[in-house]
N, C-alpha and C positions, 0 to 999 in steps of 0.2 A: 058173953065175953067179946071184947073188941080185939080183933086181930091186928096187931101193929106191924109196921114195916120192919122193925127190929126183930120181932118174933119170926116173921117170914124169912128174913135174912139169916137168922140163927139156924132155923130148921134146914134151910137150903145148904148152909155150910156144913152141918152135920151129915147131910146126905152126901155131899162131896167127899167128906172124910171117909165115909163108909165105902164109897165107890173106889177111892184110892186104896183102902185096905184090901178090898177084893181084888183089885188089879195086882197089888203086890203079892197077894196069896197065890195067884196063878202065874206069877213071873212075867206080867205084861205091864209094868209100870208106865211104859211110854204110850200105851194105847189110849186114845182120847175117847171118853164117854161123856156124852152131853146129857144134861138133866133137863127134862121138860116139866114145867109146872102145869098140872091139869086143873084148869079153873072152872070146869063144868059145875053148874048149879050155884056157883059163887057169883055175887053181883059184880058189876064193873069196878066198883071202888076197891074190891079185893084184888082184881086183876091189875088195877093201877098201882096198888101197893107192891105187888110182886115185881112189876117193872121198876118201880122206885128202889126196890131191894137189889136190883142188879140182874134179875132173871130176864133172859133174852128169848127163851122158847116157851110159848104158851100153847096148851092143847085144849081143844073143845070137842065135846061129844055130839053136839047138835048144831046143824048148819045155821038155823035161824037165831038161836041163842048166841052162838059165837059171832055171827054177823053183826048183831046189835052191839056187842062189846067192842068189836073191831072198829065199827063206825064211831063209837064214842071215844075210843082210845087213840084212833089214828092207825092206819095200816102200817106205817113206818115205825111205830113205837116198839114193836117186837116182831119176832118171826112166829106167825100163827099157823098151827097145824090142826087140820080136821082129823080126829082120831076115832070117831064113832061111825056106825053104819050110815050109809048115804044112799038116798033114793034118786032115781033118774031125774025126777022133777026138781031136785035140789042142786044138781050139778052146776047149773047156770050161776047160782049165787055162790056156790063153793069156790068155783074158779075165779070169781070176781073178788071175793073177800079174803080167801086164805092163800098163804104162800105155798102150803103143802097140803096134799090129800094123802094121808097115810093109811087109809082103810079101804083101798080098792080091792074088793073081794069078789067082783063079778065082771065078766067081760062086757056086760051091758053098760056098766058104769064107765069102764075104760073107753068104750066107743063114744059115749056121750061126751066125755072129757075131750077126746080128740075132735069131735064135731064142733065143740064150743071154742076150741083153741087152734089146733094145728090146721084144720080145714079153713080157718079164717085168717091164717097167718099170724096168730097171736101166740105169745109165749105161754107154754104149759106150766102149771104149777109143778113143784116137786111131787113125785109119786112113789109111794111104797105099795107093794102088793101084800094084802093080808092073807095069811095062811093059817088054817085051822089045824095046828099041829097036834092038838089033843083029840081031834075028830069028834067033838061034842056037838050033838044035834042043835043045841041051843045057841051055838056060836055062828058068826058070819065068817066068810073067808073061803079061799080055795082049798081043795083037798091037798094034803101034803105029798101026794103021789108025784114023784120026780118027773116022769114022762108027761103027765098032764101039765105040770108047771112049765116044763120046757116048751110045750105047745102054746101055752098061754103067753109066755114071754115072746115067742116068735110072732104070734098074732098081734100082740100089742105093738111090737116093733114095726110090724107091717102097716099099722095105721098111723105111724109117725110119732108115737109117744116113747119117751125115754124113762126107764125105771131106775130109781136110785137105791132100791133095797127092798127088804122084806120086813113084815111086822107080824107079831103074834101076841096072843094073850095066854098066859099060863092056865092050866086046867083048874076049873073052879072046885075048890075043896080038895084038891089033889095033895098027895104027900110031897115031901121035899124031893124025893127021887122022881116022882111023876113030873114035877115041875121042871127039874133039871133036864130030864129026858126030852120034854117038849121044847125047851130052849136049845138044847144041843141039836135036835133035829132041824130046827130052823137054820142054824149055822152050817150044818152039813149040807142041807139043800142049797143054801146060798153059795157055798164053795163049789159044789158040783155045777150049779147053773152058771156061775160066773165063768167057768171054763168052757161052757158050751153055747153061750149067747153073747150078744154084742152090748148088753146093758152093763152099766157100771156096778150096781149092786153093792155099793160100799157100806150102806147103812143096814143095821139090824136093830129094829125097835122092838124091844121086849123087856118085860119086868116092870112091876108097879110097886106100890108101897110095901106090900107084904113079901115080895120075892125079888126085888131088884138086885140084891147082892148075888143071888143065884144066877140071875141073867147076866150080870157083869162077868162072872166066872165062866159063863158059857159063850161069851163073845159079843154081848150087846154093845152097840155104839150109841144108843139112845135109850134112856129109861124114862118112864112116864109116872110122875109122882103127884098125887093129889093130896090124900089124907096126911102123908108124911110131912108135907110142907105146910098145909093149911089146917091140919087137925080135922076132927070129925066135922062132917057137913052140918052147918047150922043155918037157922033162919035169920038173915040179917035185916 
């Protein structure tokens, strides 16, 4: 099946309508929720069609794969977010190619970002701290312990980085209640941390194709949709 610009646009619009419904359900119609199209594993022509369909936020899970697409599309063609695990050796390329790094889940990565940007007088990318709210061993991210996160944000501020918010992934195979609780915890942590640190923390990136409506109800400002917009992954 050939994925058309119109199909992508239609799926994106359906997602926007469901986000709107969820906001109305919880009485927050005025809250802005951005929809990120996750183009991981899809070739550059699909990412190009997403941009043509009017999508302005694109997410990638791998630095090298995303970097190749960004080079082909042009960095100014969209706002590109790195949303997958990142290794120290990939930071140089990530800060060069991506506007945002949403998956900073280790201090080692934060220090390397600072070394590659702040220490050289360069502009840092937007940064979100990834929190493992479901505390699953298979997942990346910081522990959801409030005091630990407070210390992490203090240390990150001390090396000159500014943090714009938090990110999490819902529990794998969890119930609707488990998923809602994981998202609610991220919002609670953000609200407490915002009162005790100097970082903005305006963004909450949570919710994917199967659970984004729950995430919106729990306070998400960014949802990350791949399959919902592009359908099942296919070999193009």
